[in-house]
N, C-alpha and C positions, 0 to 999 in steps of 0.2 A: 244736683249735688248729692240728693241723695244714691247715686249711682258711684258718686268718688266717694260717699261715704261706705258704702258695703265693700270697694275696691279694695280699700287700707283697712279696713277690720278684716278682711280675705288674706293680705300681706302679713299684715300681724299675727294670726290665727298660724299660720303656715310658718313664722320665726317662734314661734313658744314650741310647736309641732318638734321643729329642727333640734331645737335645745333638747327637749325633755326626750327626744329618742338618744341625741347624745348623752347626755344625764345616764340614761337606764344602762343604754350598753355598757359605757367605764363601772357602772354599780354591777353587771352581771360580771364585767374582767373581774372585780375584787371580789365576786363571791365566788369567782372559780377558782380564784389564789389564797383562798381563806385556809385552807389544810395545808400549804406551803409552806402559810404565811407563821404556823404556829410550828412546824419543823425548825422554819427559821430562828423562830423566838427561841428555841429550847437549846438550838446548838448554838447560838451567839452567848448566850447565859453560861453553858459550859465553857467555852473557850474566854469567856472575861473572868471566869473563877480561877480558871486554871494556868492564868498567864500569870496573876503572882505568887503561886506555888512552884512552877517552873522559873522563875527569874529569881525566888528567894533560894531555891535549893545551886541552880547555879552560882549564885553571890554568894552562898556559906562556902561551895570547894576552892571559889578563889581564894578568900581569906582562911583558908584552912592552909593551904598549900603556898600563902604568902608569908612570910618570916616576918617577925614582928621589930627585925630589928631594923635601924635608918639605911644602912648598907647592905643590900643582900648580897652571896656573891653570883646569883643566876645574872648574865646579862640582861636577859627577857625581863626579869623582873625588876630589876632597875631599869628598865626603858619605860613603863608602866608605870613603875612610882614615882620617876623625874615628869614624867608628860602628864601624869596624875588624872589618867585614865578613868582609874577606881569611883574618885571623887565627880568625875564628869556625867560618868554611866549611872553612878545613884542621883545627880543631881535629875536626870533626864528621867529616872526611877518615878522617883519624887512628883514631877509633873503627871507624868501618865497614870501613877497612882489615885491621883485629885482628879483626873478627868473621866476614868475609869469609875470611882465610886460615886461619883453626881450622876453616870449614865446608867448605873446597874439602878440606882436609887427610882432613875425615870423609867427603865425598865420594866421594874415592878409595879409598876401605874397604866402599861400599856394592854393588860387583857382584861376582858370584858366581857357578858354575858351573850353578846352580841359578837358574831364573827364579824359582821360588817363593820364595825368599831373598831376592832381590833385590827382588821386588815388597813381600814385610811390610817391608825395611828401609828403605825407599822413604816408604813410608804412614807408618814411625813419624817419620820426620826431615823429611816435608814441610812441615808448621806450622814446624819456625826456619828453614827456607829460607824461605818465603814472607814473615816476616815482617822480614826484611830488603831485601827490592824495595820499600817506599814509601820510608825513607830514602834508600834509591837513587834512584830516580826523584826523588826533592824533593834532592836533592844536582847533581844533572845537571840539573837545570831552575833552580836558583838561579843557577848557571854560566853556561847561554847567556841567562839573562834579564839576568846583568852586560855583557853582549857587546852584546844589539841597545838597550840603554839608551844603553848608550858610542856605537854607530852613530846613533841616535835622537839624539842633544846634537851630533854632527857635521855633520849635517843640516842640525838647528835656526841652527848658526853658519855656514853658507854661505848659509843664508836670510838672514841678517839681514846677511849680504856683501852681498847682491843687492838692498837696500831695500827685504827683506821681499814681494819680489816673486819667489816661489820657480817655478823651470822646470815644464814639467807632469811630467817624470820624476821633479823631488822631491816631487813632491804624491803621484803612486802609490806611489815608496819610500817617503816618509810613514806614509802610510793602511796600505801592508802591512805595516811596523814594528809600529804601533801595534794594529792587529787578530792581530797573532804575540803580541807584550808581553800581549794581555785573555788569550787561548789559555792563557799561560803561567801566568798570575796563576790563573785557574781552574784550571788542574792541582796547583796547590800547593794550593788550597782543596779539593779535592776528596781530596789525598792528606795534609792534616790531618783531614779530617772521618774518614779510616779511621785515621789515627794516635789520635785522639781516645774510637773506638770501641773499640778493639783494641789494647791499649797495645803498644809497639813497646822493641825494644832501647836506645833513642835517648832513655827517660826518666833511667836513668844519667847520660846529660852533662849536665844543667838541674841534677838536685840534687848532681854529686858535687864536690869541694875546686876551685876552681880553674878550674872550669864559667865560662863567660862569661853576664852578666848579660842581654845582650840578645837579643833570638829576632830572627835575622839573615833568618829568610824574612820575617818581616812587617816589619820595615824595609826590606829588598829590596822587596816590592811594596809599601808606601807611597813608595817614592821613583820604582817603574815608575809607579803610579797617578797621582801628580802631574807627571810626564813626558809623558804621553799626555793628560792631561787642558789643563794649563795651562802644556805645554813650559816649566817651572821646575822647581828645586831646591828641596825645603819645608827651611825652618831647622834642625828639630831631630827628630830619631826620635820616633814617634808614640807616648803613651802605652796608646790601644787603636785596634785597625784592624778596619773594616768590609767582607770582600772584596765582599759585591754593593753596588752602585749605588742608590743612592735611587730608585726607584718610584714612580711617579706613585701619589698616593691614590686609592684608590677613589671614588664617588661613596655610599655608605653613614657613612664617614668624615667629610664634609662636616654640620658642626652647622645648622641652620634657619638661621641671623643669616650663613652665608656662610663662617664661619672655619674652619679645617681643626679635628681635635680630635688630640689626642696618641694614637700607634699604640703596642702594645707590640713592642718591639723583634724582631729574627726570634734563636732560638736558637741557630744554625748559620752566622753572620756571625760573631761575636766568638769570638774565638783561649783558648780554655781557658788559656793561658798568662799572660796578659793580667789586669788587676785590672779589676773593675766602673767603670761607669763613675759619677762622682760627681754629677751632677745626680740633686737628688730624682723618684721615678717619681710620677706622678697615683697620685690613690686610683682605685678602680673604680666607685666612683660618678658620675665625670668624663669617664668613658672611656664613648663608646659600643659595647656588641659589636655586630660584625658580623653581618649579618642572618641569617646560617646556622649559629647560635649560639644565636640566641634559644630559648629552650622552647616549647614547642607549646601551644595554647592552641584551647579550643571555640570554631569560628565562626572563627576568625584563620586569615591569608591569609599563606603562608610565600613568600617573594621566592624567588628562586634566588638562587644563590652570584654574590656581587658581582666573582670572577677571571675567571669564564668568562661572554660576556654570550652569552644564550638568543637563538633567532630570533624569540623575538616581543618582544624589547627593541628591534630594527631597525624594526621597523614603524612609522606616523607618529601610531596610534591606541594605541600601548605603554602610556602613563601613563595613559590615562581607561581603558584596560581593565584595569591595575591596582587603579586605585579604587576602581571599579564591581565588582570581580570578587568581595568579600566580601561585596555587599547586592543581587545578580544575583537578579531575580525565580525561576528555578528550584530557589535552595537559600534559603527563608527561614527564618527563627526566628522563634517568637512571644513567649521570655523571659518568658511568662508572661499575654502579651496576647491577644487574641482574634486571630485568622489577617488579619483585616481590618484591623486596627488597626493605627498606629505611635504610639510614644511619643518623648519628646526621650530619655529614656534611652536607648530601644534603639540609638539611633543614636550615645549620644555610648559606648557599650561596644566599638561597633563599630572607632568611632575610635580607642580605646582598643589592640584587641588587634592593628590594625594597625601594623606598626613603623611609624618616619617614615622618609618618601621624602625622597631629595637633591633630586627633581623635582614640582616643583608647580603646581597648576593652579588658577586663581580660580575661586571659586562662580559660575556660570552666576546670570545675573539672572532675572528672571520669563520676557519675552520672549526664550529662549533660541534659539529658530531663527531670528532674523534677526541673531544676533549671534558674534561668531566670538573664540577667543580663543589666541593665542600661545603656545608651547611652547618654551620653549629648552632642547634637546640638549648634553652635557657627554662624548658618548663620545667614543671616539680612533676615526677621526679626525676633528678636528672639522663639523659639518653644520653649514649656512644653517637658520636657523629656517623651522619649518613652522609653517602655518596651517590646523586641524582645528578641525573642527564636536564640540562635546560631544553621547554621545546625550541624549535627554529621560530626565531622571528617573521611573523607575517607578514607576507606582503604585501604593500601599500600601502602600510602605517610608518613602519620606521624604518628610518633608511640604513642601510651597512656604511660600516666605515669607509669615506671618500678616497679612494685613491688620487693619484694623479689625474691631472685632468688629459694627459694624451692619451692614455688608457682606459678605455670604458669597460667598467667588469662584465661581467657576468649576468647579477642580483639585476643590474640597471638596464640590462639590455633584456631581460626578462619581464621588466617593470614596465619598459613603455611597451615592450610589445604585445603585452597582455591587454584586451577591452577594457573600457570605464564601465562602474556601476552605475546604476541610478541612484540619484540624491537619497540617502533614509531621511526619513520622518525628525525632526528632533524632539531629545529624549523628554518625558512629563518629567514633572518639578516634581510631583507625588511623590511619596515613598513607597507604595504599592499600590495595585489597585485593589477594592475592597473583594470580602470574597461573593460569587451567586448568592450565598445564603446570607448575604447582610441586611438589614433591615433599612426601607426606607424611608427617610428625611420626613415623609408627611407624616409615619404612625408616630413619631415621636413627637410631633408639631400636637399632636391632642392632647396629651397628655401633660408633658415635661414641660418647663418654661426657660424657653434661650434666650440667650442675652443678647444675641443679634437683631438688631432693628431690621431687616433686612432680610427678603426670603435667599437671597443668591446667599448671605452667610452659612445659614442653614444647609445648603444643600451641598456646602465642601466638607470635606473630609473632616476635617477638625471641628468641631463646635463648644461652646461652654452651656452648660446648661444650672441650675441651682435649685436651692428647696430651702427648706427652714427647717430645721430638727429640735429636737428638745432638747438639752443635757439632763440623762438619767430622769429621776425624779423629780428633779425641782422644774418650777417654771421658767426657766431660764429658757430662751428660745437663739439658737445661733443661727446664718446663714452658709449654705454650705454650698462651695463650690466647685463642678467638677468640669472635667475635659472630656469629650467624646471622643476616640479613635476608633473606628470601626476596622480597619485592619489588628485592631489586636483583637486574643481570643479570652480574656481572662482583664477582670478589673483588679486595680493596683491605688492600695493606697498608704500614704507614708506611715511609718510608724509614730512620731510625733502630732501627726494631723490625727492618727486614730487614738490616740490616749488624749487629746486636744475636748474629741468629741465623745470619751467616757465609753469608746467602745471595747468591749469585751475581746480581748486576742488570746486566741488559741493557739498555744506555739506546737510547732511541728518540726521533724526535720530537716525541712527545707525543700525546695524545688525553683528548679531552673524556669525560669518564662519571659517571655518576648515585651518590654515594656516599648514608651511612646520613642518614636524615634529610631525602631533597630534594632536596640543593645539587647543583652539578654539579662536579669536582674536574677538573685536568689529571694527567694521570698523566706522570711522567719517563722509566718504564721497566718490567720486567717481570720477575719473578722465580720461579721454581720450588722450591715446598717442600714436603717428606716429610710425611704425613702420618699417622699409625700408628693403626688402629681396636683396639676390644678385643680380636681374636682375633689381635692381633698382625703384619695384615697393613697394606700400606701403598700409597698412593694417595701420586699427584703431581697437587698442585693448584696451578694457574698461576694468580699473581697479578700484578693490576697494582699496581707503587708511585707512591706519593702523597709531598706532601711532609709534614710531620707537621702541621702548625698550618692543613691543609685537612680532617683530618680526625679525624670525633669518639672512635674507635677505632684502637685501633692497628692491630688486623687485625680484619675480616668478608667474612665470606662470601654467596657470594650464590646464586644459584639452580645454577648450574653443579657447588657444592659440593655438592648433594643428588643428582644425574644419575650423581656418581661414584657412588654406591652402589644406584645402582637395577638394574643388572647383576650383584651379587655376590650 
């Protein structure tokens, strides 16, 4: 019994030492961040105090430009007054001023003689302070947008007085104003996305009694977009508003008859505060799926993503190469026939496995060496027609046109006289083989928690791993699930999933990278994701952020994720 008591005491002492070491590590990190916290406190106090000054100046300018009569001559002012935009923005600013007043009093009590106490208070209060910056920036942008719309209307009236002949200065001012208005609309769109992902205090404004029934930001953006595009004021406020402009449909959404097929709307373009559109959505059977969403089939060709053009599509023989790739002589398929034989059923299966291409090439006649085929390209920007010569059909795979049975053709005689080749091995079902430098699954098993129960599942190319992540500075923990694809080079995460995990997205110009399934997607930024292993150690994973509809999984790790654990 004494031995058992000694063992229990040793175990309890070990646990106490671990918890004490963890607390000491946390206190060391807070002490190291203490100077930075003082700077953040000073900067936040300046931003909160300058917000009321900026909003008051913009509000005074709007009231000075707005006439006192009930029916002004300006169509923009009539639209603003009729939709009660000043009253609604004043209602939002009233609630914001009250919240800022309360936070300003709480910030004054954060400072202490001890830096550790100041850092500890700041970490507890920082989420409440950060939640206010989104409605503050939205209100300032809305007030500035009203001023720019009024200035644009003034320039439009001056151009109309000159019989529609604007001066070069007016053209430059109009172009600059339209560019600034578009940027402000984009800022409001990004702020509303942040508002939808992480709910802020302004949700109480729209649900409390006496709150305005019309969303002022959407109404104002609808007015700004109408002034930029048509230089006229809309007749009524919109029921729904789409921030993004209508984009040109990709080639994969044009049917064989030449008409455009309906496309599913973007999920991040419609405001969450507006009702859904009334027209009925067509069924899934009438809408052709994009090529990068089609399921993989044995022996089928998977084209690149329609959003980013690959270098092979720019060549003059790109279309003919795509049509002949699935039936090339280097990768034949027998499908139950002899290696040297061909059948109509085999050709029909190959054509069914290839998704419909918007660019068509007519079947070459018998004398294909002397004929020319015109290929019309629809890529952006438009290019002139290119005349190319198609390659001759490979012998032993495609039958030429069958003449009358009385006279055998020369191609049939040559096909019968040619010796038969050995049966090829069936193609693999995986997308591609991992490179030579890819990490083995045994390296990840020691550090990462896999979702598979059997080892055979882990040995596959695609696997699922999970971990737990703490959201920001709060104590809330969420479970993070990621897919591993060792064929990929980079780690990819969707924009909505990154916002849900409260990751800081650093915007950049964009980069074309390969995604899960072989498609090519365009990135919009980068994010750093902390990932915890089974022994409670963590690594920082650099991920590229992409749009939601471009990715098959919300989070996918490539080869770089495995290299993080090789040296551990």
